[in-house]
C-alpha positions as a printed Julia matrix, in Angstrom:
223×3 Matrix{Float64}:
   0.17    0.33   0.05
   1.15    2.95  -1.36
   1.89    5.63   1.53
  -1.12    8.38   0.08
  -3.17    5.85   0.6
  -1.6     4.22   4.2
  -1.97    8.34   4.98
  -5.86    8.82   3.88
  -7.08    5.21   5.39
  -5.72    6.14   8.66
  -6.75   10.38   8.36
 -10.72    8.03   7.23
  -9.93    6.16  10.07
  -9.31    8.63  12.71
 -12.14   10.8   11.26
 -14.74    7.96  12.32
 -13.56    7.77  15.52
 -14.12   10.99  15.83
 -17.34   11.23  14.75
 -17.94    7.8   17.0
 -16.56   10.07  20.13
 -18.37   13.02  19.98
 -21.61   11.1   19.24
 -21.5     8.99  22.27
 -19.58   11.98  24.23
 -21.73   11.27  27.18
 -21.73    7.71  27.34
 -17.87    7.91  27.6
 -17.59   10.62  30.31
 -20.56    8.5   32.21
 -18.9     5.34  31.65
 -15.64    6.66  32.22
 -16.56    8.75  35.45
 -17.87    5.01  36.92
 -14.98    3.3   36.73
 -12.43    5.53  37.76
 -14.34    6.48  40.43
 -15.25    2.7   41.54
 -11.4     2.11  41.03
  -9.58    4.65  43.11
 -12.22    4.23  45.7
 -11.83    0.89  46.2
  -8.04    1.28  46.29
  -5.44    1.36  49.88
  -3.52    4.04  47.94
  -6.29    6.65  46.12
  -5.45   10.23  45.91
  -9.1    11.24  46.36
  -9.68   13.77  49.41
 -11.83   12.19  52.23
 -14.22   13.73  53.81
 -15.33   13.07  57.77
 -16.48    9.73  57.12
 -16.87    7.24  54.47
 -20.3     7.39  54.17
 -19.78   10.84  53.5
 -17.26    9.65  50.71
 -19.77    7.87  48.99
 -22.26   10.57  48.92
 -19.86   12.48  47.03
 -18.16   11.16  44.75
 -20.65    8.49  44.03
 -24.1    11.04  44.0
 -23.11   14.62  44.25
 -20.38   14.82  41.41
 -22.44   12.44  39.93
 -25.35   14.44  39.31
 -23.47   17.64  38.83
 -21.4    16.42  35.69
 -24.86   14.95  34.7
 -26.45   18.37  34.64
 -23.5    20.06  33.35
 -23.59   17.59  29.85
 -27.32   17.01  29.65
 -28.25   20.57  30.89
 -32.01   19.02  33.25
 -33.49   19.43  35.77
 -31.8    17.62  38.31
 -35.53   15.7   39.25
 -35.49   14.55  35.73
 -31.89   12.77  35.81
 -33.3    10.4   39.04
 -33.74   12.4   41.33
 -37.57   13.07  41.38
 -39.77   10.66  42.12
 -40.97    9.4   38.49
 -43.39    6.76  37.69
 -44.07    6.19  42.0
 -47.89    4.56  40.41
 -45.52    2.28  38.83
 -42.38    1.85  40.86
 -43.83    1.95  44.52
 -45.95   -1.26  43.83
 -43.44   -2.44  41.61
 -41.09   -2.09  44.67
 -43.58   -3.84  47.52
 -43.82   -7.18  45.23
 -40.42   -7.12  45.14
 -39.81   -7.13  48.8
 -42.0    -9.17  49.44
 -40.47  -12.25  47.37
 -37.34  -10.68  47.97
 -37.34  -10.76  52.3
 -38.52  -14.44  52.65
 -35.33  -15.66  50.18
 -33.06  -13.18  52.12
 -34.86  -14.78  55.41
 -33.51  -18.37  54.89
 -29.96  -17.02  53.2
 -29.53  -15.11  56.54
 -29.17  -19.04  57.78
 -25.49  -19.63  55.62
 -22.79  -18.91  57.59
 -21.17  -17.34  55.54
 -23.45  -14.8   55.54
 -24.13  -15.21  59.09
 -20.23  -14.96  60.15
 -19.92  -11.38  57.7
 -22.99   -8.98  59.15
 -22.75  -10.79  63.14
 -21.64   -7.59  65.09
 -20.47   -8.01  68.73
 -21.47   -4.25  69.06
 -24.87   -2.84  66.91
 -25.45    0.32  67.31
 -28.83    0.39  65.27
 -29.37    4.27  65.02
 -25.24    4.89  63.78
 -25.89    1.88  61.35
 -28.85    3.12  59.61
 -27.64    6.59  59.38
 -24.03    5.57  57.48
 -26.07    2.91  55.67
 -29.02    5.34  54.26
 -26.15    8.26  53.27
 -23.73    5.34  51.88
 -26.82    4.32  50.13
 -27.06    7.34  48.5
 -24.1     7.19  46.88
 -24.31    3.83  45.9
 -27.21    3.56  44.24
 -27.55    7.2   42.31
 -23.96    6.45  41.33
 -25.93    2.88  38.98
 -29.67    3.34  38.7
 -28.96    7.39  38.47
 -25.85    8.25  37.16
 -25.59    5.12  34.63
 -28.88    4.9   33.35
 -29.98    8.33  32.82
 -26.53    9.21  31.56
 -26.54    6.29  29.16
 -30.54    6.5   28.42
 -29.58    7.98  25.13
 -27.09    6.55  23.51
 -27.33    3.03  24.39
 -31.7     2.77  25.51
 -32.68   -0.67  27.75
 -28.43   -1.7   27.37
 -27.94    1.2   29.88
 -29.83   -1.58  32.7
 -26.98   -4.25  31.59
 -24.07   -2.19  31.99
 -25.02   -0.77  35.3
 -24.78   -4.63  36.88
 -21.44   -5.21  35.81
 -19.93   -2.74  38.45
 -22.82   -3.76  40.55
 -21.83   -6.99  41.14
 -18.58   -6.1   41.05
 -18.79   -3.91  44.42
 -19.53   -6.49  46.08
 -16.53   -8.79  45.58
 -15.72   -9.62  49.28
 -18.28  -10.18  50.39
 -19.74  -13.96  50.27
 -19.78  -15.59  47.2
 -23.45  -16.81  47.46
 -24.14  -12.55  48.01
 -21.46  -11.75  44.98
 -23.48  -14.13  42.77
 -27.17  -13.26  43.71
 -26.29   -9.62  42.61
 -26.76  -10.21  39.56
 -30.29  -10.59  39.41
 -31.57   -8.16  41.68
 -28.51   -5.68  39.77
 -31.35   -6.04  36.6
 -34.43   -6.36  38.42
 -33.33   -2.05  40.15
 -32.08   -1.58  36.8
 -35.38   -2.2   34.76
 -37.52   -0.31  38.15
 -35.62    2.74  37.76
 -35.22    2.74  34.36
 -38.72    2.0   33.58
 -39.78    4.72  36.07
 -37.23    6.78  35.39
 -35.77    7.76  38.95
 -33.36    5.76  41.69
 -35.63    5.67  44.61
 -36.92    2.67  44.09
 -33.22    0.69  44.37
 -32.43    2.92  47.83
 -35.3     1.83  48.72
 -35.14   -1.8   48.14
 -31.29   -1.86  49.28
 -31.6    -0.2   52.4
 -34.53   -2.2   53.28
 -32.97   -5.15  52.31
 -29.68   -4.77  53.86
 -30.72   -3.66  57.06
 -33.3    -6.84  57.24
 -30.15   -9.03  56.79
 -28.26   -7.73  59.08
 -31.28   -7.3   61.76
 -31.13  -11.27  60.77
 -27.82  -11.99  61.83
 -26.54   -9.24  64.33
 -30.37  -10.2   67.0
 -31.24  -14.36  65.26
 -27.34  -15.38  64.83
 -27.18  -18.63  63.87
């Protein structure tokens, strides 16, 4: 191939790549930020400035900053970026149905030695745990079911549901294997409910309730 042909081919490929990057600019920013912040938050040598508590770190880096990124990129009201009530006539009964089906399963799973041992605590302050977990879940759930779903909605449509499930599941690494694998189906279901209702609140409430239920069983009704 002649040099002129090679140069022309390279220019054509570069132009195509730039057009794709422009077309999917928001999706690139969303996936890149989510990947970077998840990596930094679990790193022992992270350069990220820390706030007064780990819970506040979650609220800032998983919640507030992602929301600001979407507001700047999409120029929409935060209530249209997952913070509004959305289609509550759909997600409230859908969430209640999910809880009715999942809580009995969680009750059975709490009897597994690995799960019970992970969540058992000798000194347990319920009010402190509730406050800390609420702040963590606000940031956590907005990152996946708000930032990623709303940020990828235009580019990937329903594919955003699949994408957000992957890091959500991987973020559970270090917990019992049964819990890690059990995150796949809920991650898809919560993603669908939030995508369909255009808000992250259903995943927040479901995750908070299931976490508190499992923690309560492990602490007060250990195996």
